[in-house]
C-alpha positions in Angstrom: -15.9 148.8 -141.0 -18.9 150.5 -139.4 -16.9 151.0 -136.2 -14.0 152.5 -138.1 -16.3 155.0 -139.8 -17.9 156.0 -136.5 -14.5 156.5 -134.8 -13.2 158.5 -137.8 -16.3 160.7 -137.9 -16.0 161.3 -134.2 -12.3 162.2 -134.5 -13.1 164.7 -137.2 -15.9 166.4 -135.1 -13.7 166.5 -132.0 -10.8 167.9 -134.1 -12.9 170.6 -135.8 -14.6 171.7 -132.5 -11.2 172.5 -131.0 -10.2 174.8 -133.8 -10.5 178.5 -133.5 -12.4 180.3 -136.2 -10.3 182.2 -138.6 -10.6 186.0 -138.6 -9.7 188.5 -141.3 -6.4 190.3 -140.6 -6.3 193.0 -143.2 -7.5 196.6 -143.9 -10.9 197.6 -142.6 -13.2 200.4 -143.5 -12.2 203.7 -141.9 -14.7 206.2 -140.7 -15.7 209.0 -143.1 -17.3 212.3 -142.5 -20.9 213.3 -143.4 -19.5 215.5 -146.2 -17.5 212.6 -147.6 -20.4 210.1 -147.3 -22.6 212.5 -149.4 -20.2 212.2 -152.3 -19.9 208.4 -152.3 -21.7 206.0 -154.7 -24.9 204.2 -153.8 -24.4 201.1 -151.7 -20.9 202.1 -150.6 -20.1 200.8 -147.1 -19.5 203.6 -144.6 -18.8 204.2 -140.9 -19.9 207.5 -139.4 -18.9 208.8 -136.0 -20.9 211.6 -134.4 -24.3 212.3 -132.7 -27.9 211.4 -133.5 -29.6 214.8 -132.9 -33.3 214.2 -133.7 -35.9 211.6 -134.4 -37.5 212.5 -137.8 -40.1 209.8 -137.6 -40.5 206.5 -139.5 -37.2 205.1 -138.3 -35.3 208.1 -139.8 -33.0 210.3 -137.7 -30.8 213.4 -138.1 -27.2 212.6 -137.7 -24.4 215.2 -137.2 -20.7 215.3 -137.2 -18.3 218.3 -137.5 -18.8 218.5 -141.3 -22.6 218.5 -141.4 -25.9 216.6 -141.1 -27.4 213.6 -143.0 -30.5 211.5 -142.6 -29.9 208.0 -141.3 -32.4 205.1 -141.5 -32.2 202.9 -138.5 -34.6 200.0 -138.3 -35.9 199.4 -134.7 -34.2 196.1 -134.3 -30.8 197.6 -135.2 -30.8 199.5 -131.8 -30.6 196.3 -129.8 -32.1 198.1 -126.8 -29.2 200.5 -126.4 -30.4 203.9 -125.3 -28.9 206.8 -127.2 -29.3 210.6 -126.5 -28.1 213.6 -128.6 -25.2 214.0 -126.2 -23.9 210.4 -126.9 -21.3 209.8 -129.5 -22.2 206.9 -131.7 -20.6 204.9 -134.5 -23.0 204.0 -137.3 -22.1 201.3 -139.8 -24.1 201.0 -142.9 -24.4 201.8 -146.6 -25.0 204.9 -148.7 -28.5 205.0 -150.1 -28.5 207.5 -153.0 -31.8 208.3 -154.7 -32.3 211.1 -157.3 -31.6 214.2 -155.2 -31.4 212.6 -151.8 -28.6 210.8 -149.9 -29.2 208.8 -146.7 -27.3 206.2 -144.8 -29.1 202.8 -144.3 -27.7 201.8 -140.9 -26.8 198.1 -140.1 -25.2 198.6 -136.7 -25.3 201.3 -133.9 -22.4 201.3 -131.5 -22.5 203.7 -128.5 -19.0 205.1 -127.8 
């Protein structure tokens, strides 16, 4: 009985290791403009495409697209060592952070285009 359980367990492990992981195959979040992001609710997931123009200090940066500017909060570890200059186009993925009279984007991922 013990040998049967061992063989069965090994077959399950071998079978599972050969399977590809499932991936979602449906609608995704589309990029929005700075103007649109400023109107969204707190914690709404967003993608912005444009340029980081300026370091404002304290992990905050000025981001610009053709519709305007917004402050983005990018923790140091979110850069993953990728150098970005104001002339580089980037895609920022994150969430709207709305407080009283201020709207920022809390960035989860920086992708250099």
